[in-house]
C-alpha positions in Angstrom: 47.7 -3.2 -6.8 46.8 -1.4 -9.9 44.9 -2.5 -12.9 46.9 -2.5 -16.2 45.3 -2.9 -19.7 47.3 -5.1 -22.2 46.3 -5.0 -25.8 47.3 -8.4 -27.4 47.8 -7.8 -31.0 48.2 -10.5 -33.7 48.0 -11.3 -37.4 44.9 -13.4 -38.3 44.7 -16.3 -40.9 43.0 -14.4 -43.7 44.9 -15.0 -47.1 46.5 -13.6 -49.1 46.5 -10.5 -46.7 46.3 -11.1 -42.8 44.4 -8.7 -40.8 45.4 -7.1 -37.5 43.3 -8.4 -34.5 43.5 -7.4 -30.9 41.8 -7.9 -27.5 42.4 -6.3 -24.1 43.6 -8.4 -21.0 43.4 -6.7 -17.6 46.1 -7.7 -15.1 47.0 -6.6 -11.6 50.5 -5.5 -10.7 51.9 -3.3 -8.0 54.0 -1.7 -10.8 54.7 -2.6 -14.4 57.6 -1.3 -16.6 57.3 -3.3 -19.8 58.5 -6.7 -18.5 57.5 -9.5 -21.1 58.0 -12.7 -18.9 55.1 -11.8 -16.5 52.5 -11.6 -19.3 50.7 -14.8 -19.7 49.9 -16.8 -22.8 46.3 -16.2 -23.7 43.8 -18.2 -25.9 41.3 -16.8 -28.5 38.8 -18.2 -30.8 40.7 -19.2 -33.9 37.5 -20.3 -35.8 36.5 -16.6 -36.1 40.0 -15.6 -37.4 40.4 -18.3 -40.0 43.0 -19.9 -37.8 41.1 -22.9 -36.6 37.9 -25.0 -37.0 35.0 -24.5 -34.7 35.3 -28.1 -33.3 38.9 -27.3 -32.1 38.9 -23.6 -32.0 41.5 -22.6 -29.3 44.7 -20.8 -30.6 47.3 -19.3 -28.2 48.7 -15.8 -28.1 52.3 -15.7 -27.0 53.6 -12.2 -26.0 56.9 -11.3 -27.8 57.1 -7.5 -27.6 55.7 -4.8 -25.3 55.2 -1.1 -26.0 53.7 1.8 -24.0 50.1 2.6 -25.1 50.2 6.4 -24.8 46.4 6.8 -25.3 45.4 4.6 -22.5 45.7 4.9 -18.8 48.1 2.2 -17.6 47.9 0.8 -21.2 50.4 -1.3 -23.1 50.5 -2.9 -26.6 51.6 -6.5 -26.8 52.8 -8.0 -30.1 52.0 -11.7 -30.1 52.9 -14.8 -32.1 50.1 -17.3 -32.6 50.7 -20.8 -31.4 48.9 -24.1 -31.7 47.4 -25.6 -28.4 50.4 -27.8 -28.2 52.7 -24.6 -28.1 54.2 -25.1 -31.7 54.0 -22.1 -34.1 50.7 -21.9 -36.0 51.0 -22.0 -39.8 49.8 -18.3 -39.8 52.8 -17.2 -37.7 55.1 -15.7 -40.1 57.4 -14.2 -37.5 58.8 -17.6 -36.7 60.1 -17.6 -40.4 62.9 -15.3 -39.4 65.9 -17.5 -38.6 68.4 -14.8 -37.8 67.3 -12.1 -35.2 70.7 -10.9 -34.5 71.5 -7.2 -34.5 73.8 -7.9 -37.6 70.7 -7.2 -39.8 69.2 -3.7 -39.8 65.9 -3.0 -41.5 64.2 0.3 -42.5 60.7 0.0 -43.6 58.9 2.9 -45.8 55.3 2.3 -45.3 53.1 4.1 -47.8 49.3 4.2 -47.3 46.4 6.2 -48.5 43.8 7.7 -46.1 40.3 6.9 -47.5 37.4 9.0 -46.6 33.8 8.5 -48.1 35.3 5.9 -50.5 38.0 8.2 -52.1 41.4 9.4 -51.0 41.1 12.2 -48.3 41.3 15.6 -49.9 39.8 14.5 -53.1 36.9 16.6 -54.4 33.4 15.2 -54.1 33.2 14.6 -57.7 36.0 13.9 -60.1 39.7 14.1 -59.3 42.0 16.7 -58.2 44.9 18.0 -60.5 47.4 15.4 -61.8 50.2 14.3 -59.4 53.2 16.6 -59.2 52.5 19.1 -56.4 51.6 16.7 -53.6 55.0 14.9 -52.8 56.4 16.3 -49.5 54.0 19.3 -50.0 52.5 21.9 -47.6 49.3 23.9 -47.9 45.7 23.4 -48.3 44.8 21.5 -51.5 48.3 20.1 -51.7 48.1 17.8 -48.6 45.2 16.2 -46.6 45.1 14.3 -43.4 48.0 16.0 -41.8 46.4 16.1 -38.2 46.1 12.2 -38.4 49.7 11.8 -39.6 51.1 14.2 -36.8 49.1 12.5 -34.1 50.3 9.0 -35.3 53.9 10.2 -35.3 53.6 11.6 -31.7 51.9 8.4 -30.3 54.3 6.0 -32.0 57.4 7.9 -30.7 55.9 8.0 -27.2 55.2 4.3 -27.4 59.0 3.6 -28.2 58.5 2.5 -31.8 61.5 3.3 -34.0 60.0 6.0 -36.1 62.5 7.8 -38.3 60.3 10.2 -40.3 56.9 10.8 -42.1 56.3 12.7 -45.5 53.4 13.3 -47.9 53.4 11.1 -50.9 52.9 11.6 -54.7 49.1 10.9 -54.6 46.9 13.4 -52.7 46.0 11.7 -49.4 48.9 9.3 -49.7 51.4 9.4 -46.9 54.5 7.5 -45.7 56.1 6.7 -42.4 59.5 5.2 -41.9 60.3 2.6 -39.2 63.9 1.5 -38.4 65.3 -1.2 -36.2 68.3 -3.3 -35.4 67.3 -7.0 -35.7 64.7 -8.4 -38.0 62.0 -9.2 -35.6 62.3 -5.9 -33.7 62.0 -3.8 -36.8 59.1 -5.8 -38.0 57.3 -5.7 -34.6 57.6 -1.9 -34.7 56.1 -1.7 -38.2 53.0 -4.0 -36.9 52.6 -1.8 -33.8 52.7 1.4 -36.1 50.2 -0.1 -38.5 47.9 -1.0 -35.5 48.1 2.5 -34.0 47.4 4.3 -37.3 44.1 2.1 -37.9 43.1 2.8 -34.3 43.5 6.4 -34.5 41.8 6.5 -37.9 38.6 5.0 -36.2 38.1 8.4 -34.5 38.1 10.3 -37.8 36.0 7.8 -39.7 38.8 7.4 -42.0 40.1 3.9 -43.5 43.8 3.0 -43.9 44.2 1.6 -47.3 47.3 -0.6 -47.9 46.3 -1.8 -51.3 49.4 -1.3 -53.7 47.3 0.3 -56.3 44.5 2.2 -54.6 43.6 4.3 -57.5 43.9 3.1 -61.1 45.2 5.4 -63.7 48.1 7.8 -63.9 48.7 7.8 -60.2 51.5 6.2 -58.1 50.8 3.0 -56.2 51.8 2.3 -52.7 54.8 0.4 -51.6 56.8 -0.7 -48.6 60.4 -0.2 -49.7 62.7 -1.9 -47.5 66.3 -0.6 -46.7 68.5 -3.4 -45.3 72.1 -4.2 -44.4 74.3 -6.5 -42.5 77.7 -6.0 -40.9 79.5 -7.0 -44.0 77.7 -4.4 -46.1 78.1 -1.7 -43.4 81.7 -2.2 -42.4 83.5 -4.4 -44.9 81.8 -3.3 -48.2 83.3 -3.5 -51.6 81.7 -3.1 -55.0 82.1 -6.9 -55.5 80.1 -7.6 -52.4 77.2 -5.4 -53.4 77.3 -6.7 -57.0 77.1 -10.3 -55.8 74.2 -9.5 -53.4 72.2 -7.8 -56.1 72.8 -10.6 -58.5 71.6 -13.1 -55.8 68.4 -11.0 -55.6 67.9 -11.2 -59.3 68.3 -15.1 -59.2 65.6 -15.3 -56.6 63.4 -12.7 -58.0 60.4 -14.8 -58.2 60.8 -16.2 -54.6 60.8 -12.6 -53.4 57.8 -11.5 -55.5 55.8 -14.5 -54.0 56.0 -12.9 -50.5 56.1 -9.3 -51.3 52.4 -8.7 -51.1 49.1 -9.2 -53.1 48.0 -7.5 -56.1 51.6 -6.2 -56.6 51.4 -6.8 -60.4 49.1 -3.7 -60.4 51.9 -1.5 -59.0 55.0 -3.0 -60.5 54.2 -1.9 -64.1 57.6 -0.4 -65.0 56.0 3.0 -64.6 55.5 5.4 -61.5 59.0 4.7 -60.2 58.8 0.8 -60.4 60.4 -1.8 -62.4 58.0 -4.3 -64.0 57.1 -7.3 -61.8 58.5 -9.8 -64.4 61.9 -8.2 -64.7 64.8 -7.5 -62.3 67.3 -4.6 -62.3 69.5 -2.7 -60.0 71.3 0.5 -60.2 72.9 3.5 -58.5 70.2 6.0 -57.5 67.7 4.3 -59.8 64.1 4.5 -58.4 62.9 2.7 -61.4 65.0 -0.3 -60.5 64.1 -3.4 -58.4 66.9 -2.7 -56.1 68.2 0.8 -55.6 71.9 1.3 -54.7 71.9 4.6 -52.6 74.3 7.2 -54.0 75.9 7.3 -50.5 76.4 3.6 -50.4 78.1 3.7 -54.0 80.5 6.5 -52.9 82.7 4.1 -50.8 80.7 0.9 -51.4 79.6 0.6 -47.8 76.1 1.0 -46.4 72.7 -0.4 -47.3 70.5 -1.4 -50.3 66.8 -0.6 -51.0 64.5 -3.2 -52.1 61.7 -1.3 -53.9 59.6 -4.2 -54.8 57.6 -4.9 -51.7 53.9 -3.7 -51.7 52.5 -1.7 -49.1 50.3 -4.5 -47.8 53.3 -6.9 -47.5 54.0 -8.9 -44.4 57.3 -7.5 -42.9 58.2 -10.7 -41.3 57.9 -12.6 -44.6 59.8 -9.9 -46.3 62.7 -9.8 -43.7 63.0 -13.6 -43.7 63.4 -13.8 -47.6 66.0 -10.8 -47.6 68.0 -12.4 -44.9 68.0 -15.8 -46.7 69.2 -14.2 -49.9 71.9 -11.9 -48.4 73.2 -15.0 -46.3 73.4 -17.0 -49.5 76.1 -14.5 -50.7 78.0 -14.8 -47.4 78.0 -18.4 -47.3 79.3 -18.6 -50.9 82.1 -16.2 -50.0 82.9 -18.1 -46.8 
């Protein structure tokens, strides 16, 4: 028998932005290779996470996804759904909102974030500001980027864990970075993003750095932080047609308010119509248009097969809510066509 460490990870009940929570469970196994069904449901004090009252404080953690934890001996990361004591989904359990988890839907998340050190973006001078944005996007060299050692370590750890990372890059604001996560199936891709967020926050503990997911971390003439979502289903990838993509984009326009409601808090500070965004009270779509709500990639428009990019979600958005809403809107077009 050997002792294995399982880090149970869940989203708490804080609103409007849930926080990541976790605790370690030690289990004895002769061997363990990522099996989900041998991991027990585990309780926690919901009164300390705004998910229950003190007089009835128990909530349950249901393991739903397991990853290797490369930075711990015999360690694993366990993404969990929160359940009520009777086993029903807790109101804070946004993962259960996804009603289509087939491989038909593919999602790619572009997670932007800012590394904060001593109450300012990492790399900023002790007083004042660096030069205006321009030289920092996808940059290299001292003064143009800061925090690369954290970014590289995070990338390596995520890849070793089995998370579907597809890339990283420095962003427009000094100290701002992005990583991309892709997955087939809405829950898998969102689970991967949650695991990647967890690992980034844990790694930054060692550097005394805070991971800022606010969509407008710095006021003024600076880009905000988004979580652009690339999405497709079988019809979009394989059948295609300009009419199909036009109908999907039009459906997104008709449900613009419903999407914005679940696309993250304080998003109005970012979606101003400037800094590569459309205004929050407007909807638009266009080929290769980064100022639109929905960007149609030029590669998609060449043969009208592929994916779309929703540029509205904020960096602090809940990926489960976002995926559930996108699926609902896309399927409404399919239902009409059927």
